[in-house]
All heavy atoms as a GROMACS GRO file, in nm:
protein
  584
    1MET      N    1   0.084  -0.118   0.000
    1MET     CA    2   0.000   0.000   0.000
    1MET      C    3   0.089   0.125   0.000
    1MET      O    4   0.180   0.137   0.080
    1MET     CB    5  -0.090  -0.002   0.124
    1MET     CG    6  -0.174   0.122   0.138
    1MET     SD    7  -0.274   0.127   0.288
    1MET     CE    8  -0.405   0.018   0.243
    2THR      N    9   0.062   0.216  -0.092
    2THR     CA   10   0.142   0.339  -0.098
    2THR      C   11   0.097   0.433   0.013
    2THR      O   12  -0.014   0.421   0.067
    2THR     CB   13   0.126   0.410  -0.233
    2THR    OG1   14  -0.008   0.453  -0.246
    2THR    CG2   15   0.165   0.319  -0.348
    3LEU      N   16   0.184   0.526   0.043
    3LEU     CA   17   0.152   0.624   0.148
    3LEU      C   18   0.028   0.704   0.112
    3LEU      O   19  -0.056   0.731   0.196
    3LEU     CB   20   0.272   0.716   0.170
    3LEU     CG   21   0.258   0.821   0.279
    3LEU    CD1   22   0.233   0.755   0.414
    3LEU    CD2   23   0.384   0.907   0.287
    4GLU      N   24   0.015   0.741  -0.014
    4GLU     CA   25  -0.100   0.820  -0.059
    4GLU      C   26  -0.231   0.745  -0.035
    4GLU      O   27  -0.328   0.800   0.014
    4GLU     CB   28  -0.084   0.854  -0.206
    4GLU     CG   29  -0.192   0.948  -0.259
    4GLU     CD   30  -0.165   0.985  -0.404
    4GLU    OE1   31  -0.065   1.054  -0.428
    4GLU    OE2   32  -0.246   0.943  -0.489
    5LYS      N   33  -0.235   0.616  -0.069
    5LYS     CA   34  -0.356   0.536  -0.048
    5LYS      C   35  -0.386   0.522   0.100
    5LYS      O   36  -0.499   0.528   0.144
    5LYS     CB   37  -0.341   0.399  -0.112
    5LYS     CG   38  -0.348   0.399  -0.261
    5LYS     CD   39  -0.334   0.258  -0.315
    5LYS     CE   40  -0.336   0.259  -0.467
    5LYS     NZ   41  -0.314   0.123  -0.521
    6HIS      N   42  -0.280   0.504   0.180
    6HIS     CA   43  -0.297   0.490   0.324
    6HIS      C   44  -0.356   0.618   0.385
    6HIS      O   45  -0.442   0.612   0.472
    6HIS     CB   46  -0.163   0.455   0.389
    6HIS     CG   47  -0.169   0.440   0.537
    6HIS    ND1   48  -0.236   0.337   0.598
    6HIS    CD2   49  -0.117   0.516   0.637
    6HIS    CE1   50  -0.226   0.349   0.728
    6HIS    NE2   51  -0.153   0.458   0.754
    7GLN      N   52  -0.308   0.735   0.338
    7GLN     CA   53  -0.353   0.862   0.394
    7GLN      C   54  -0.498   0.892   0.361
    7GLN      O   55  -0.564   0.964   0.432
    7GLN     CB   56  -0.264   0.976   0.345
    7GLN     CG   57  -0.126   0.974   0.409
    7GLN     CD   58  -0.036   1.085   0.359
    7GLN    OE1   59  -0.055   1.136   0.249
    7GLN    NE2   60   0.062   1.121   0.438
    8LYS      N   61  -0.549   0.837   0.252
    8LYS     CA   62  -0.689   0.861   0.216
    8LYS      C   63  -0.784   0.803   0.319
    8LYS      O   64  -0.895   0.851   0.336
    8LYS     CB   65  -0.719   0.802   0.078
    8LYS     CG   66  -0.660   0.881  -0.036
    8LYS     CD   67  -0.700   0.823  -0.168
    8LYS     CE   68  -0.638   0.904  -0.281
    8LYS     NZ   69  -0.671   0.849  -0.412
    9ASN      N   70  -0.742   0.701   0.390
    9ASN     CA   71  -0.827   0.636   0.489
    9ASN      C   72  -0.818   0.699   0.627
    9ASN      O   73  -0.893   0.664   0.716
    9ASN     CB   74  -0.790   0.487   0.499
    9ASN     CG   75  -0.815   0.415   0.368
    9ASN    OD1   76  -0.907   0.448   0.295
    9ASN    ND2   77  -0.730   0.319   0.338
   10ILE      N   78  -0.723   0.791   0.646
   10ILE     CA   79  -0.705   0.855   0.777
   10ILE      C   80  -0.773   0.991   0.775
   10ILE      O   81  -0.741   1.077   0.694
   10ILE     CB   82  -0.554   0.874   0.808
   10ILE    CG1   83  -0.484   0.738   0.811
   10ILE    CG2   84  -0.535   0.948   0.939
   10ILE    CD1   85  -0.334   0.748   0.825
   11PRO      N   86  -0.869   1.014   0.865
   11PRO     CA   87  -0.932   1.147   0.870
   11PRO      C   88  -0.833   1.251   0.922
   11PRO      O   89  -0.751   1.222   1.009
   11PRO     CB   90  -1.048   1.128   0.968
   11PRO     CG   91  -1.010   1.010   1.049
   11PRO     CD   92  -0.921   0.924   0.964
   12LEU      N   93  -0.838   1.367   0.865
   12LEU     CA   94  -0.748   1.474   0.908
   12LEU      C   95  -0.804   1.534   1.036
   12LEU      O   96  -0.912   1.592   1.038
   12LEU     CB   97  -0.737   1.582   0.800
   12LEU     CG   98  -0.681   1.532   0.666
   12LEU    CD1   99  -0.687   1.641   0.562
   12LEU    CD2  100  -0.540   1.482   0.682
   13SER      N  101  -0.731   1.518   1.144
   13SER     CA  102  -0.780   1.561   1.275
   13SER      C  103  -0.802   1.711   1.283
   13SER      O  104  -0.894   1.757   1.351
   13SER     CB  105  -0.684   1.516   1.385
   13SER     OG  106  -0.558   1.574   1.365
   14TRP      N  107  -0.721   1.789   1.212
   14TRP     CA  108  -0.736   1.934   1.221
   14TRP      C  109  -0.864   1.982   1.154
   14TRP      O  110  -0.912   2.091   1.183
   14TRP     CB  111  -0.615   2.006   1.164
   14TRP     CG  112  -0.583   1.976   1.022
   14TRP    CD1  113  -0.500   1.881   0.976
   14TRP    CD2  114  -0.637   2.041   0.905
   14TRP    NE1  115  -0.496   1.882   0.838
   14TRP    CE2  116  -0.579   1.979   0.793
   14TRP    CE3  117  -0.727   2.144   0.885
   14TRP    CZ2  118  -0.610   2.017   0.663
   14TRP    CZ3  119  -0.757   2.182   0.756
   14TRP    CH2  120  -0.699   2.119   0.647
   15LEU      N  121  -0.922   1.903   1.064
   15LEU     CA  122  -1.046   1.945   0.998
   15LEU      C  123  -1.160   1.959   1.096
   15LEU      O  124  -1.247   2.044   1.080
   15LEU     CB  125  -1.085   1.844   0.889
   15LEU     CG  126  -1.013   1.858   0.756
   15LEU    CD1  127  -1.058   1.747   0.662
   15LEU    CD2  128  -1.038   1.993   0.694
   16SER      N  129  -1.163   1.876   1.197
   16SER     CA  130  -1.273   1.880   1.293
   16SER      C  131  -1.271   2.005   1.379
   16SER      O  132  -1.372   2.044   1.436
   16SER     CB  133  -1.270   1.757   1.382
   16SER     OG  134  -1.150   1.754   1.458
   17SER      N  135  -1.157   2.072   1.390
   17SER     CA  136  -1.147   2.190   1.475
   17SER      C  137  -1.145   2.321   1.396
   17SER      O  138  -1.136   2.427   1.454
   17SER     CB  139  -1.021   2.181   1.562
   17SER     OG  140  -0.906   2.185   1.480
   18HIS      N  141  -1.154   2.315   1.262
   18HIS     CA  142  -1.149   2.435   1.180
   18HIS      C  143  -1.284   2.463   1.118
   18HIS      O  144  -1.354   2.372   1.074
   18HIS     CB  145  -1.044   2.420   1.070
   18HIS     CG  146  -0.905   2.440   1.118
   18HIS    ND1  147  -0.843   2.351   1.202
   18HIS    CD2  148  -0.815   2.538   1.094
   18HIS    CE1  149  -0.721   2.394   1.227
   18HIS    NE2  150  -0.702   2.506   1.164
   19LEU      N  151  -1.317   2.590   1.114
   19LEU     CA  152  -1.441   2.633   1.049
   19LEU      C  153  -1.426   2.623   0.898
   19LEU      O  154  -1.315   2.630   0.845
   19LEU     CB  155  -1.472   2.778   1.085
   19LEU     CG  156  -1.494   2.808   1.233
   19LEU    CD1  157  -1.507   2.959   1.253
   19LEU    CD2  158  -1.617   2.738   1.284
   20GLY      N  159  -1.537   2.613   0.830
   20GLY     CA  160  -1.534   2.616   0.684
   20GLY      C  161  -1.501   2.755   0.635
   20GLY      O  162  -1.509   2.853   0.710
   21GLY      N  163  -1.465   2.768   0.508
   21GLY     CA  164  -1.426   2.897   0.452
   21GLY      C  165  -1.532   3.004   0.468
   21GLY      O  166  -1.504   3.117   0.506
   22GLY      N  167  -1.656   2.968   0.439
   22GLY     CA  168  -1.766   3.066   0.454
   22GLY      C  169  -1.785   3.111   0.597
   22GLY      O  170  -1.812   3.228   0.624
   23GLU      N  171  -1.770   3.020   0.690
   23GLU     CA  172  -1.784   3.055   0.831
   23GLU      C  173  -1.671   3.147   0.875
   23GLU      O  174  -1.693   3.241   0.952
   23GLU     CB  175  -1.784   2.929   0.918
   23GLU     CG  176  -1.908   2.843   0.902
   23GLU     CD  177  -1.897   2.716   0.984
   23GLU    OE1  178  -1.920   2.725   1.106
   23GLU    OE2  179  -1.862   2.613   0.924
   24GLN      N  180  -1.550   3.120   0.828
   24GLN     CA  181  -1.436   3.204   0.865
   24GLN      C  182  -1.455   3.346   0.812
   24GLN      O  183  -1.428   3.443   0.884
   24GLN     CB  184  -1.306   3.146   0.810
   24GLN     CG  185  -1.261   3.022   0.881
   24GLN     CD  186  -1.134   2.963   0.823
   24GLN    OE1  187  -1.094   2.997   0.712
   24GLN    NE2  188  -1.069   2.877   0.898
   25VAL      N  189  -1.502   3.359   0.689
   25VAL     CA  190  -1.524   3.491   0.631
   25VAL      C  191  -1.631   3.564   0.712
   25VAL      O  192  -1.615   3.682   0.747
   25VAL     CB  193  -1.566   3.480   0.483
   25VAL    CG1  194  -1.613   3.615   0.430
   25VAL    CG2  195  -1.450   3.428   0.399
   26GLY      N  196  -1.738   3.496   0.746
   26GLY     CA  197  -1.844   3.557   0.825
   26GLY      C  198  -1.794   3.602   0.961
   26GLY      O  199  -1.827   3.710   1.008
   27ASP      N  200  -1.713   3.518   1.025
   27ASP     CA  201  -1.657   3.555   1.156
   27ASP      C  202  -1.568   3.677   1.146
   27ASP      O  203  -1.570   3.766   1.231
   27ASP     CB  204  -1.579   3.438   1.215
   27ASP     CG  205  -1.668   3.327   1.269
   27ASP    OD1  206  -1.792   3.348   1.276
   27ASP    OD2  207  -1.615   3.220   1.303
   28LEU      N  208  -1.487   3.684   1.040
   28LEU     CA  209  -1.400   3.800   1.022
   28LEU      C  210  -1.480   3.926   0.994
   28LEU      O  211  -1.449   4.034   1.046
   28LEU     CB  212  -1.300   3.775   0.908
   28LEU     CG  213  -1.190   3.675   0.939
   28LEU    CD1  214  -1.110   3.644   0.814
   28LEU    CD2  215  -1.100   3.726   1.049
   29GLU      N  216  -1.585   3.914   0.912
   29GLU     CA  217  -1.671   4.030   0.885
   29GLU      C  218  -1.734   4.080   1.013
   29GLU      O  219  -1.740   4.201   1.038
   29GLU     CB  220  -1.778   3.994   0.783
   29GLU     CG  221  -1.725   3.976   0.643
   29GLU     CD  222  -1.830   3.923   0.545
   29GLU    OE1  223  -1.933   3.870   0.589
   29GLU    OE2  224  -1.807   3.937   0.424
   30ASN      N  225  -1.782   3.990   1.097
   30ASN     CA  226  -1.842   4.029   1.225
   30ASN      C  227  -1.740   4.095   1.316
   30ASN      O  228  -1.770   4.195   1.383
   30ASN     CB  229  -1.903   3.907   1.295
   30ASN     CG  230  -2.027   3.858   1.225
   30ASN    OD1  231  -2.097   3.934   1.159
   30ASN    ND2  232  -2.056   3.730   1.241
   31LEU      N  233  -1.618   4.043   1.320
   31LEU     CA  234  -1.512   4.100   1.402
   31LEU      C  235  -1.480   4.242   1.357
   31LEU      O  236  -1.467   4.333   1.440
   31LEU     CB  237  -1.388   4.012   1.393
   31LEU     CG  238  -1.267   4.055   1.474
   31LEU    CD1  239  -1.294   4.037   1.623
   31LEU    CD2  240  -1.146   3.972   1.434
   32ILE      N  241  -1.470   4.262   1.227
   32ILE     CA  242  -1.440   4.395   1.172
   32ILE      C  243  -1.552   4.493   1.206
   32ILE      O  244  -1.527   4.605   1.251
   32ILE     CB  245  -1.418   4.386   1.020
   32ILE    CG1  246  -1.288   4.312   0.990
   32ILE    CG2  247  -1.418   4.525   0.956
   32ILE    CD1  248  -1.272   4.269   0.846
   33THR      N  249  -1.676   4.450   1.186
   33THR     CA  250  -1.791   4.537   1.214
   33THR      C  251  -1.803   4.566   1.362
   33THR      O  252  -1.821   4.681   1.403
   33THR     CB  253  -1.920   4.470   1.162
   33THR    OG1  254  -1.905   4.442   1.024
   33THR    CG2  255  -2.039   4.560   1.183
   34ARG      N  256  -1.794   4.463   1.445
   34ARG     CA  257  -1.812   4.476   1.590
   34ARG      C  258  -1.707   4.570   1.651
   34ARG      O  259  -1.737   4.647   1.740
   34ARG     CB  260  -1.805   4.338   1.654
   34ARG     CG  261  -1.840   4.334   1.800
   34ARG     CD  262  -1.851   4.192   1.856
   34ARG     NE  263  -1.732   4.111   1.832
   34ARG     CZ  264  -1.730   4.002   1.754
   34ARG    NH1  265  -1.839   3.960   1.694
   34ARG    NH2  266  -1.618   3.934   1.736
   35ASN      N  267  -1.585   4.566   1.599
   35ASN     CA  268  -1.477   4.648   1.655
   35ASN      C  269  -1.453   4.778   1.578
   35ASN      O  270  -1.359   4.850   1.609
   35ASN     CB  271  -1.348   4.566   1.661
   35ASN     CG  272  -1.358   4.454   1.761
   35ASN    OD1  273  -1.388   4.478   1.878
   35ASN    ND2  274  -1.337   4.332   1.717
   36SER      N  275  -1.537   4.804   1.478
   36SER     CA  276  -1.527   4.926   1.398
   36SER      C  277  -1.387   4.944   1.338
   36SER      O  278  -1.333   5.055   1.338
   36SER     CB  279  -1.565   5.049   1.481
   36SER     OG  280  -1.696   5.037   1.529
   37TYR      N  281  -1.329   4.835   1.291
   37TYR     CA  282  -1.198   4.846   1.227
   37TYR      C  283  -1.210   4.920   1.095
   37TYR      O  284  -1.305   4.902   1.021
   37TYR     CB  285  -1.139   4.707   1.197
   37TYR     CG  286  -1.095   4.630   1.318
   37TYR    CD1  287  -1.117   4.493   1.326
   37TYR    CD2  288  -1.028   4.691   1.423
   37TYR    CE1  289  -1.075   4.420   1.436
   37TYR    CE2  290  -0.987   4.619   1.533
   37TYR     CZ  291  -1.010   4.484   1.538
   37TYR     OH  292  -0.968   4.412   1.647
   38ASN      N  293  -1.111   5.004   1.067
   38ASN     CA  294  -1.100   5.065   0.936
   38ASN      C  295  -1.022   4.965   0.853
   38ASN      O  296  -0.900   4.953   0.865
   38ASN     CB  297  -1.026   5.199   0.944
   38ASN     CG  298  -1.010   5.263   0.809
   38ASN    OD1  299  -1.015   5.198   0.705
   38ASN    ND2  300  -0.988   5.394   0.810
   39LEU      N  301  -1.091   4.890   0.770
   39LEU     CA  302  -1.030   4.780   0.697
   39LEU      C  303  -0.910   4.824   0.615
   39LEU      O  304  -0.809   4.756   0.609
   39LEU     CB  305  -1.134   4.714   0.606
   39LEU     CG  306  -1.089   4.591   0.530
   39LEU    CD1  307  -1.045   4.482   0.626
   39LEU    CD2  308  -1.199   4.540   0.440
   40TYR      N  309  -0.918   4.940   0.553
   40TYR     CA  310  -0.809   4.984   0.468
   40TYR      C  311  -0.687   5.026   0.550
   40TYR      O  312  -0.574   4.993   0.516
   40TYR     CB  313  -0.855   5.096   0.376
   40TYR     CG  314  -0.967   5.049   0.286
   40TYR    CD1  315  -1.098   5.085   0.310
   40TYR    CD2  316  -0.941   4.962   0.181
   40TYR    CE1  317  -1.201   5.037   0.229
   40TYR    CE2  318  -1.042   4.915   0.101
   40TYR     CZ  319  -1.171   4.953   0.125
   40TYR     OH  320  -1.272   4.905   0.046
   41ALA      N  321  -0.708   5.098   0.656
   41ALA     CA  322  -0.596   5.137   0.741
   41ALA      C  323  -0.538   5.014   0.810
   41ALA      O  324  -0.418   5.001   0.825
   41ALA     CB  325  -0.641   5.239   0.845
   42TYR      N  326  -0.626   4.924   0.850
   42TYR     CA  327  -0.584   4.802   0.920
   42TYR      C  328  -0.490   4.719   0.833
   42TYR      O  329  -0.396   4.660   0.882
   42TYR     CB  330  -0.707   4.721   0.959
   42TYR     CG  331  -0.678   4.598   1.040
   42TYR    CD1  332  -0.636   4.610   1.172
   42TYR    CD2  333  -0.690   4.471   0.986
   42TYR    CE1  334  -0.610   4.499   1.249
   42TYR    CE2  335  -0.664   4.359   1.062
   42TYR     CZ  336  -0.624   4.374   1.193
   42TYR     OH  337  -0.597   4.262   1.268
   43GLU      N  338  -0.514   4.717   0.704
   43GLU     CA  339  -0.431   4.637   0.615
   43GLU      C  340  -0.315   4.717   0.556
   43GLU      O  341  -0.243   4.667   0.470
   43GLU     CB  342  -0.516   4.579   0.502
   43GLU     CG  343  -0.613   4.475   0.553
   43GLU     CD  344  -0.686   4.403   0.442
   43GLU    OE1  345  -0.656   4.427   0.324
   43GLU    OE2  346  -0.773   4.323   0.474
   44GLY      N  347  -0.298   4.841   0.598
   44GLY     CA  348  -0.183   4.917   0.554
   44GLY      C  349  -0.203   4.989   0.422
   44GLY      O  350  -0.107   5.036   0.362
   45VAL      N  351  -0.326   5.001   0.374
   45VAL     CA  352  -0.350   5.065   0.245
   45VAL      C  353  -0.314   5.214   0.252
   45VAL      O  354  -0.259   5.269   0.158
   45VAL     CB  355  -0.496   5.044   0.199
   45VAL    CG1  356  -0.526   5.125   0.074
   45VAL    CG2  357  -0.522   4.897   0.176
   46GLY      N  358  -0.343   5.276   0.365
   46GLY     CA  359  -0.311   5.417   0.381
   46GLY      C  360  -0.162   5.443   0.365
   46GLY      O  361  -0.121   5.534   0.294
   47HIS      N  362  -0.081   5.362   0.429
   47HIS     CA  363   0.064   5.376   0.418
   47HIS      C  364   0.111   5.349   0.276
   47HIS      O  365   0.199   5.417   0.223
   47HIS     CB  366   0.133   5.282   0.516
   47HIS     CG  367   0.282   5.292   0.519
   47HIS    ND1  368   0.347   5.407   0.560
   47HIS    CD2  369   0.378   5.204   0.484
   47HIS    CE1  370   0.477   5.388   0.549
   47HIS    NE2  371   0.498   5.266   0.503
   48HIS      N  372   0.051   5.251   0.212
   48HIS     CA  373   0.086   5.218   0.074
   48HIS      C  374   0.056   5.336  -0.019
   48HIS      O  375   0.133   5.365  -0.110
   48HIS     CB  376   0.011   5.093   0.029
   48HIS     CG  377   0.042   5.051  -0.110
   48HIS    ND1  378   0.164   4.998  -0.146
   48HIS    CD2  379  -0.031   5.056  -0.224
   48HIS    CE1  380   0.164   4.972  -0.274
   48HIS    NE2  381   0.047   5.005  -0.325
   49THR      N  382  -0.056   5.403   0.003
   49THR     CA  383  -0.093   5.519  -0.078
   49THR      C  384   0.011   5.630  -0.065
   49THR      O  385   0.047   5.694  -0.164
   49THR     CB  386  -0.232   5.571  -0.037
   49THR    OG1  387  -0.326   5.464  -0.050
   49THR    CG2  388  -0.278   5.688  -0.121
   50GLU      N  389   0.061   5.650   0.057
   50GLU     CA  390   0.167   5.750   0.078
   50GLU      C  391   0.294   5.712  -0.001
   50GLU      O  392   0.357   5.799  -0.062
   50GLU     CB  393   0.201   5.761   0.227
   50GLU     CG  394   0.091   5.819   0.311
   50GLU     CD  395   0.121   5.810   0.460
   50GLU    OE1  396   0.237   5.781   0.497
   50GLU    OE2  397   0.029   5.831   0.540
   51ILE      N  398   0.328   5.586   0.001
   51ILE     CA  399   0.447   5.540  -0.071
   51ILE      C  400   0.428   5.559  -0.221
   51ILE      O  401   0.520   5.603  -0.291
   51ILE     CB  402   0.476   5.392  -0.038
   51ILE    CG1  403   0.518   5.379   0.109
   51ILE    CG2  404   0.583   5.334  -0.129
   51ILE    CD1  405   0.525   5.237   0.159
   52GLN      N  406   0.309   5.528  -0.272
   52GLN     CA  407   0.281   5.547  -0.414
   52GLN      C  408   0.296   5.692  -0.454
   52GLN      O  409   0.355   5.723  -0.558
   52GLN     CB  410   0.139   5.501  -0.448
   52GLN     CG  411   0.123   5.353  -0.467
   52GLN     CD  412  -0.018   5.318  -0.507
   52GLN    OE1  413  -0.115   5.375  -0.457
   52GLN    NE2  414  -0.031   5.222  -0.597
   53ALA      N  415   0.243   5.783  -0.373
   53ALA     CA  416   0.251   5.926  -0.403
   53ALA      C  417   0.397   5.971  -0.406
   53ALA      O  418   0.438   6.046  -0.496
   53ALA     CB  419   0.172   6.007  -0.301
   54ARG      N  420   0.475   5.925  -0.311
   54ARG     CA  421   0.617   5.961  -0.306
   54ARG      C  422   0.691   5.907  -0.429
   54ARG      O  423   0.772   5.976  -0.489
   54ARG     CB  424   0.679   5.906  -0.177
   54ARG     CG  425   0.826   5.931  -0.163
   54ARG     CD  426   0.856   6.075  -0.128
   54ARG     NE  427   0.998   6.087  -0.101
   54ARG     CZ  428   1.073   6.186  -0.147
   54ARG    NH1  429   1.018   6.282  -0.217
   54ARG    NH2  430   1.200   6.191  -0.120
   55ALA      N  431   0.661   5.782  -0.466
   55ALA     CA  432   0.725   5.721  -0.583
   55ALA      C  433   0.688   5.797  -0.710
   55ALA      O  434   0.776   5.823  -0.794
   55ALA     CB  435   0.684   5.575  -0.596
   56LYS      N  436   0.562   5.837  -0.725
   56LYS     CA  437   0.520   5.914  -0.843
   56LYS      C  438   0.595   6.046  -0.850
   56LYS      O  439   0.639   6.089  -0.957
   56LYS     CB  440   0.370   5.939  -0.840
   56LYS     CG  441   0.288   5.818  -0.877
   56LYS     CD  442   0.139   5.850  -0.873
   56LYS     CE  443   0.056   5.727  -0.900
   56LYS     NZ  444  -0.088   5.755  -0.895
   57LYS      N  445   0.611   6.111  -0.734
   57LYS     CA  446   0.681   6.239  -0.730
   57LYS      C  447   0.827   6.221  -0.771
   57LYS      O  448   0.880   6.298  -0.852
   57LYS     CB  449   0.672   6.299  -0.590
   57LYS     CG  450   0.741   6.433  -0.577
   57LYS     CD  451   0.732   6.487  -0.436
   57LYS     CE  452   0.813   6.616  -0.427
   57LYS     NZ  453   0.828   6.661  -0.289
   58LEU      N  454   0.892   6.118  -0.716
   58LEU     CA  455   1.032   6.093  -0.750
   58LEU      C  456   1.049   6.061  -0.898
   58LEU      O  457   1.145   6.108  -0.962
   58LEU     CB  458   1.088   5.980  -0.663
   58LEU     CG  459   1.103   6.012  -0.515
   58LEU    CD1  460   1.140   5.886  -0.437
   58LEU    CD2  461   1.208   6.121  -0.493
   59LEU      N  462   0.959   5.981  -0.953
   59LEU     CA  463   0.967   5.948  -1.095
   59LEU      C  464   0.946   6.071  -1.183
   59LEU      O  465   1.015   6.087  -1.284
   59LEU     CB  466   0.866   5.839  -1.129
   59LEU     CG  467   0.899   5.700  -1.076
   59LEU    CD1  468   0.781   5.605  -1.098
   59LEU    CD2  469   1.024   5.645  -1.140
   60ALA      N  470   0.853   6.158  -1.144
   60ALA     CA  471   0.829   6.280  -1.220
   60ALA      C  472   0.952   6.370  -1.216
   60ALA      O  473   0.990   6.430  -1.318
   60ALA     CB  474   0.706   6.353  -1.166
   61GLU      N  475   1.014   6.381  -1.099
   61GLU     CA  476   1.135   6.463  -1.086
   61GLU      C  477   1.248   6.407  -1.173
   61GLU      O  478   1.320   6.482  -1.238
   61GLU     CB  479   1.179   6.472  -0.940
   61GLU     CG  480   1.086   6.553  -0.853
   61GLU     CD  481   1.117   6.543  -0.705
   61GLU    OE1  482   1.207   6.463  -0.666
   61GLU    OE2  483   1.051   6.612  -0.626
   62LYS      N  484   1.263   6.275  -1.172
   62LYS     CA  485   1.367   6.211  -1.254
   62LYS      C  486   1.341   6.235  -1.401
   62LYS      O  487   1.433   6.268  -1.478
   62LYS     CB  488   1.371   6.061  -1.225
   62LYS     CG  489   1.477   5.989  -1.305
   62LYS     CD  490   1.476   5.840  -1.278
   62LYS     CE  491   1.580   5.774  -1.367
   62LYS     NZ  492   1.568   5.630  -1.368
   63LYS      N  493   1.217   6.222  -1.443
   63LYS     CA  494   1.181   6.243  -1.584
   63LYS      C  495   1.211   6.388  -1.624
   63LYS      O  496   1.264   6.414  -1.731
   63LYS     CB  497   1.034   6.211  -1.606
   63LYS     CG  498   0.991   6.221  -1.750
   63LYS     CD  499   0.845   6.182  -1.766
   63LYS     CE  500   0.802   6.195  -1.911
   63LYS     NZ  501   0.663   6.159  -1.932
   64ALA      N  502   1.178   6.482  -1.535
   64ALA     CA  503   1.203   6.624  -1.564
   64ALA      C  504   1.353   6.650  -1.579
   64ALA      O  505   1.396   6.724  -1.669
   64ALA     CB  506   1.144   6.711  -1.454
   65ARG      N  507   1.434   6.589  -1.492
   65ARG     CA  508   1.580   6.606  -1.502
   65ARG      C  509   1.633   6.549  -1.633
   65ARG      O  510   1.718   6.610  -1.698
   65ARG     CB  511   1.650   6.539  -1.384
   65ARG     CG  512   1.643   6.616  -1.254
   65ARG     CD  513   1.737   6.560  -1.149
   65ARG     NE  514   1.721   6.416  -1.126
   65ARG     CZ  515   1.637   6.361  -1.038
   65ARG    NH1  516   1.562   6.438  -0.963
   65ARG    NH2  517   1.632   6.228  -1.025
   66GLU      N  518   1.583   6.432  -1.672
   66GLU     CA  519   1.628   6.368  -1.795
   66GLU      C  520   1.587   6.451  -1.917
   66GLU      O  521   1.666   6.465  -2.012
   66GLU     CB  522   1.572   6.227  -1.804
   66GLU     CG  523   1.638   6.131  -1.707
   66GLU     CD  524   1.574   5.993  -1.706
   66GLU    OE1  525   1.470   5.973  -1.772
   66GLU    OE2  526   1.629   5.905  -1.637
   67GLU      N  527   1.467   6.506  -1.915
   67GLU     CA  528   1.420   6.589  -2.027
   67GLU      C  529   1.502   6.719  -2.035
   67GLU      O  530   1.531   6.768  -2.143
   67GLU     CB  531   1.271   6.620  -2.012
   67GLU     CG  532   1.183   6.500  -2.040
   67GLU     CD  533   1.036   6.527  -2.015
   67GLU    OE1  534   1.000   6.636  -1.966
   67GLU    OE2  535   0.954   6.437  -2.045
   68LYS      N  536   1.541   6.770  -1.919
   68LYS     CA  537   1.620   6.892  -1.914
   68LYS      C  538   1.757   6.866  -1.976
   68LYS      O  539   1.813   6.952  -2.047
   68LYS     CB  540   1.633   6.941  -1.772
   68LYS     CG  541   1.698   7.078  -1.759
   68LYS     CD  542   1.698   7.126  -1.616
   68LYS     CE  543   1.761   7.262  -1.605
   68LYS     NZ  544   1.764   7.311  -1.467
   69LYS      N  545   1.814   6.748  -1.951
   69LYS     CA  546   1.945   6.712  -2.008
   69LYS      C  547   1.938   6.702  -2.159
   69LYS      O  548   2.034   6.736  -2.230
   69LYS     CB  549   1.994   6.579  -1.951
   69LYS     CG  550   2.042   6.585  -1.809
   69LYS     CD  551   2.089   6.448  -1.764
   69LYS     CE  552   2.127   6.445  -1.619
   69LYS     NZ  553   2.168   6.310  -1.576
   70LEU      N  554   1.824   6.655  -2.212
   70LEU     CA  555   1.809   6.636  -2.355
   70LEU      C  556   1.779   6.766  -2.429
   70LEU      O  557   1.800   6.776  -2.548
   70LEU     CB  558   1.698   6.534  -2.383
   70LEU     CG  559   1.725   6.391  -2.337
   70LEU    CD1  560   1.602   6.304  -2.363
   70LEU    CD2  561   1.844   6.332  -2.408
   71CYS      N  562   1.730   6.864  -2.356
   71CYS     CA  563   1.694   6.991  -2.418
   71CYS      C  564   1.820   7.074  -2.442
   71CYS      O  565   1.900   7.097  -2.352
   71CYS     CB  566   1.598   7.069  -2.328
   71CYS     SG  567   1.546   7.225  -2.398
   72PHE      N  568   1.841   7.116  -2.564
   72PHE     CA  569   1.958   7.197  -2.600
   72PHE      C  570   1.918   7.344  -2.613
   72PHE      O  571   1.957   7.411  -2.706
   72PHE     CB  572   2.021   7.147  -2.730
   72PHE     CG  573   2.065   7.005  -2.722
   72PHE    CD1  574   1.996   6.904  -2.788
   72PHE    CD2  575   2.177   6.971  -2.648
   72PHE    CE1  576   2.038   6.772  -2.782
   72PHE    CE2  577   2.220   6.839  -2.640
   72PHE     CZ  578   2.150   6.738  -2.706
   73CYS      N  579   1.838   7.389  -2.518
   73CYS     CA  580   1.787   7.526  -2.524
   73CYS      C  581   1.891   7.628  -2.486
   73CYS      O  582   1.970   7.616  -2.403
   73CYS     CB  583   1.665   7.542  -2.434
   73CYS     SG  584   1.535   7.421  -2.471
   0.00000   0.00000   0.00000
C-alpha cells in the first residue's frame, strides 16, 4: 500500500477543529464590524498610498531632469 492510499483512509484531525471557509469569512466580517476596524488602514493601504505618491513624485522629478538634459535650449 502506498503512502498516498494509506492517507486517504485517515481522517485529518485538524479538519474537525477548523471552520469552513464561509464561516471564517463571516466571523472575520463580524469581528471587523463589531470592533469598527478601518479595513483599509488596518491592512496598511493608507501607508501604501503614501508610498505610491512619493514614488510618483520621485519618478516625475527624474523624468524632468532627464528631459532637461536632452533639451539643448
